[in-house]
N, C-alpha and C positions, 0 to 999 in steps of 0.2 A: 236874482229873482228867478231864473230858470231852475236852479237847484232847489230854492225854497219850494217851488211848486211841485218838483218830483217828490221831495220829502213829504209834502202835504198829501200826495197821492199814496205814497208808501204807508203812510200812518192811518189809512182807512181801516176801520174795525169790523166792517160788515159789507156784504154785497150791496146792500141798499146804500150805504155810505159812499162806497166806491163809485156806484152809478151816478149818484148826485154830484160827486166831485168831478167826474168825467163830463157831465152836462155842463159845468161851469167852465172847464178847461177847453172843450172841443174847438172853439173859435181860434185859440192861440196855440193849441197843441203842436202844429207842425213848425211854427216859427220858434217856439220855445225849444223844441228838441233839435232843431237846425243848430242852435247855439251850443248844444251839448254834444255835437258830433255823433248823432244817433245812427250808427251804421248797422245795427242789428237787423232792420228790415231787409237791406240788401243781402246780408249774409244768410238770413234765414230763406229768402226767396232763391237764392243760388243753390243751396243744398237741397231744398225742396224739388227744384227743377232737375237737378243733376239725377236724382233717383227716379222721379216720376216720368221725366222725358217730356217731348212735345205732345200736345194734343191731350194731356191728362186733365181729368176732372179733379179739381182741387178745392178744398175747403180752407179758408182763411179764418181760423178760430181765434176770436178776439181781434177782428180786422181794424178797429179804431177808425182813423181817417182815410185808410186805404193805402198807406206807404208800402206795405208788403205787396199788395195786390198790383200796384203800378209796376213794380219790378217783375212781377210774375207774367203780367200782361205783356210787357216788353219782351219776355223769353218765349211767348207764344204757346201759352197753356191753352187746353181746349176749352174748358169751361171754368168759371171762378165764381164761387159763392163766398160772401162775406158775412160773418156772424159776430154780434157783439151785444154787450150788455147795455150800452147807452144809446138812446135814440139820437141825441145830438152828434155823437161821433158817427153814427150810420149816415146822417144828413150830410156830413162832410164828405164821407166815403162816396155818396151818391153823386156828388158834384164833380168828381174826378172824371177826366175824359181820357179816352185813348182811341186814336183814329177817329172813325166816325161814331163812336158809341161810348158807353161807359166802361170803366175799368171792371166792374163786377156784373155778372149775368143776373144775379139775384143777391139782395141784401136782407138779412133775417135778424130780428131782434130776439135775444134770449140769453140765458145764463148757462155757462159750461158747468155749473154745479148741479144742473138738472138734466134729465134725459135729453139728448139732442134731438130736435124736431126734423130729423132726416132718416131715410130708410137705411137699414143695415147694409153695409158694403156698397154705399152709393157713390163713394169717392175713391180715386186712385191714390190720393195723397191728402193729408192734413198738414198744415203749417201753422205754428203759433209762436208769435214773437212778442216778447215783452209782457206776457200774460202770466206764466208760471213764475211768479217773483213776489217780493215783499209786498204784503197788504192786498194781494190780488186773489189768484185762484190756487187752492190747495192741491196737494198730490192726488186726492181722490178723483179729480177730474181727468187724470191721464187715461183712465180705463174707458171713459166715455168717448174719447178720441178714437180709440181703436175699433169701437162698435160700428162706426160709419165708414170704415176703410175696407176695401175688399182684401181678401187673402193675397198676400204678395205685395200689396201696396205699402206705403210708407208714412210715417209720422215724423215730422221735424219740429223740434221745439228748442227755443233758445233758453238757457239758464245762466244766471250770473254764478261765478265760482264761489261767491261768499254765501249763496243761499241754497244751492242745489243739495247740499248735504244737510245743513241745519234745519231747513223747512221740510224735509222728508221726501223731496222729489227723487233723489237717488235711491233711496230705500224702496219707494213704491215701484219705480222702474225696474229694480232688480226683482221684486215680487212678481210683477207681470211677466218677466222673463222666465222666472222659475215655473210659473203656471203654465207656460207654453203660449201666452197670448201674443207676445212679439219677441224679437231678438235684435240686440244692438247691432247696427251695421257700421256706424260712424260717430265719432265725437271729435269735432275739430279742435284744433289747437287754440289755447286761450288767446283772445285778442281784445284790445280796448274798444268794445263796440259802443260805448257811451262814455262821456267824460263828465265827472261830477266834482265840483270844487277844484277844477283844473287838473284832476287826476282821472286817468282812464281805469274804468272798472273792468276786470277781465271777464269775458263771457264766452260761451261756446254754443255751437249748434249740435244738438244730439239728434241722431236719426235712427229710428227702428223700423224693421220690416214686420208687418203684421202677418201672423201665421194663421193657416187655415184651421 
């Protein structure tokens, strides 16, 4: 059932359909992904924090129910904003608690395919986990992430090895590097950060530094 739900999500053909499907999935999202050994939130949070450091202002782009945010809060980020397409997923994220408060300082509804509703250079880092993948957000949205990060800050994104090339993410990332928008500083070794049909799917965390 878990794998069937994931394939259902991957098969979304538009942002509207994707949002509608996440609205349905939100309540069972965490339990379903627990069954698929979803390790990407931890991996993405670790690499984001490694480059951003403590007390950083971080945007969790496509925050979902807040799995990445929980790991970032545990690592003592300074401020944390969650951004997602689905109101139901944001409602789940709002229920997450850390210490005496919530995981996120702010939760914002919106699409990564539109200009982000944040001031230029307002974050030290952006992290995006499980968002740039099959049936989700296309490569054009990568540029938008860089616009809200200060020069010298970082963008960390997870990609499946089987989609980073075919879906155009790698080509767009290289284009942005050639334009001097950012530079690649790390690409982790491939690791099975999710299990589908009993088989681990290789994924990596890619991190770029935004240039001034």
